[in-house]
N, C-alpha and C positions, 0 to 999 in steps of 0.2 A: 268271424263272419261264416254263416252256413247257408249254403244253397241247396237246391234239390239234389241229393244224392252226392254231396260234396263238402268237405269240411277244410278249412284252411290251417288245420294244425295236425300234429300226428295222432294217429287214433289206431285201434286195433278193431274197431267195428267195421261190420260189412254194410256200408250205407248205400250199395248200389252205383259206385263210381264206374265210369265208362273207362275200358283199357283197350285203345285202339280202334275197336270195333263196336258197332251198336249193339251187337248180340252178345258181346262180352262184358257183363257187369259183375261187379263185386257184390253180389246179392246171396251167394250161397257158398258153401264149402267147395262144391265142384267148380264152381267159376273161379274160386280163389286158386285152386289147384292149376286150373288151366292158365291163368295168368301167370303163375309162378314158373309153370314151363315154358312159356313163351318168353318171359323175362330172362330165364337160363338161356334159352337158345339165343337170344339177343346179345347177352354179355359174353357168351363162349365165342360167338361169331366175331365179335369186336376184338377179342383179345387175341384170337387167332389170325386175323388179318392184320393186327398191329404187329405181330411177330413175323408175319410174312413181309410186311413193308421192312422191318428191321434187318431181316436176313436176305433182302433182295430176292425173294422167292417168285419164281414165275414158270408156270406149267407150259407156257407157249416160248418155242425156240426163237420165233420171230421178234419177240421183245427184247432178245439180248444182242440183236445184230448193230443197232445204233443207239447213240445217246438219246436220240429224240423218242424212239419207241420204248426205250427203257423208262425214260422220264414220264411218257404218256402211260405205261402200265402202273408206275407208281402212283401217279396222280389220280387214275380211277380207284385203285385200292384206297387211297385215302379218302376219296369221295364217298365210298361205302362205309368205311370207319367212322367217318363224322356222322353220316347218317344214323348209324348204329348207336353212337353216342347221344345223339339227340333223342332217339327212342328210349333209351333207358332213363334218360333224362326226364321224359314225359311220364314214365312209370313212376319215378320218385315224386313227381307233382301230384300224384294222387293222394299223397300223405299217408298212404297206408304202411304201417310199420311192418307188415308181413312182407310185402313186395319190397320195400326198402332193405329189409335184412337180407333177402334172397339176392339183391342186386349186389350188395357189397361183398357178400360171401362168394358169390361166383367170380366177380372181378378179383377178389383176393386170390381165390384158389388159381384162377388163369395166369395171375401174375407170378404165383408161387412156381407154376410149371415153366414159365417163360425164364425165371431166374435160375431155376435148376438147369434147364437145357444150356443156358449162355455161360454158367460158371463152370470152369474147367475143374476136373477131378484131381486135385493135387495129391491125394492119397495114393492113387493108382500110378501117377506120374512118378512119385516119390520110390513106390515099390520098384517101378520099371527102371529108375536109375540105380537102386540098390543092387538089383539082380544082375543088371549089366556090369556095375562095378565088380560084384563078387565073381561073376563068371569070367570076366577078364583078368582078374587077379589069380585065379586058380593055376593056370599053367605057368605063370610067373613064379609063383611060389614053389612050385614043384620042379621046376627046372633049374639044375644046377649050374648049366652052362651060360644061361641068360642073366643070373642076378647072382651076385655075391652078397650074401646076407652077412652083414657085419656082427660080430658077437661082442657084447660087453663083457670084459674080463672080470670085472667086479661083481656082477650080478649073475653071469654065466647063462645069459640068454640073449636070443638076437635082439638087435636093436631095430626099432621101427623107422622107416624111411619117411621123412617130411616132405619129400618132392619127387618128381619123377627123374629118372636117370639122364634124361635128354636136357634137363634144364640145369644150367651151370650157375652158381651163386658164389661170388667171391668170399673166402673165409672172413674176411673183415665186415661184410654185411650180412653175414649168417647168424641169427640168434642161436642156432643150435650149435655153431662153431664156438660162439662166445660162451655158451653154457659149458660146453666140453672143456674148454680151456680154464674156466674157473673151476670147475670140479678137478681138474688135474692139479691145479695149484693148490687146492684144499686137500689133495691126496684122497679124494673120494673115488676115483676111477683111473684107469689106465689109458692106453692109447686108443684112439678111435679112428674112423675113416677120415675125420676132418682135421683133427688135431693129434700131432705127434709129439711127444715129449723129447726135449733135447738129450741125446745121448753122449755121455762123457767117454773119453777113450778109456779102455780097459788098461788095467796095471800092466805095464811094459810096452804098451802101444805108444807110437809117435803122435804128438798133437801137431796139429797144423798151425803155424805161426804166420803172420802177415809178412811177406817179402822172403820167407824161406822156404816157400812150397817147391820149387825146382831142386834145392839141395836135398829136401827131405825125400822128394820122389827118387832121386839118384841113389840116395841111401837105402831106401826101401827095395829098389830094384837091384841093388848090388852093383850099381856101375861107378866107375871112378869119375871124379870131378873133371 
């Protein structure tokens, strides 16, 4: 269907369609540029107010004092946003491909800015956490009185700790202790801070026996029975 200055299908031609005002007709390149600028302004305003509603933005302090005033302010912003959405819908109803491309491009750019502002910067957060962890570990690493670094006899280098000193884990529930015990059984390492190898009495020393502890203690102390 074709009417005076309007077509009901997408087209690139300037057929003299009206855009909001009688004086603004798509009949020349200059009027097309003016219509594009007006469309961009409508789309930018709609995206900005949508972000303002989402973030509960308000330049007036009286709107934040009561729930009713806050709801009234948000309803007013929503009224304006809805009006702007209807306006760029009317722009799209001109079926002009130029105005349609300008509309969707501006809305997409505005949505990109909104997503960029709302998305947290995980890289900076990770860097801050890493710097804080390295800063807090420097005094501990250089302080001989606060931390005793265990050294692996087999490898000749300090062992890394798998947990803070303030947390106590029973050896039977520690995977590190189990690994140390298995390595000791295989003869791959010596004593560690979690696992100690059983020590046999040296030659000439007395071994403790069940029920004879008192007698052996008197014998060691040199006291008569």
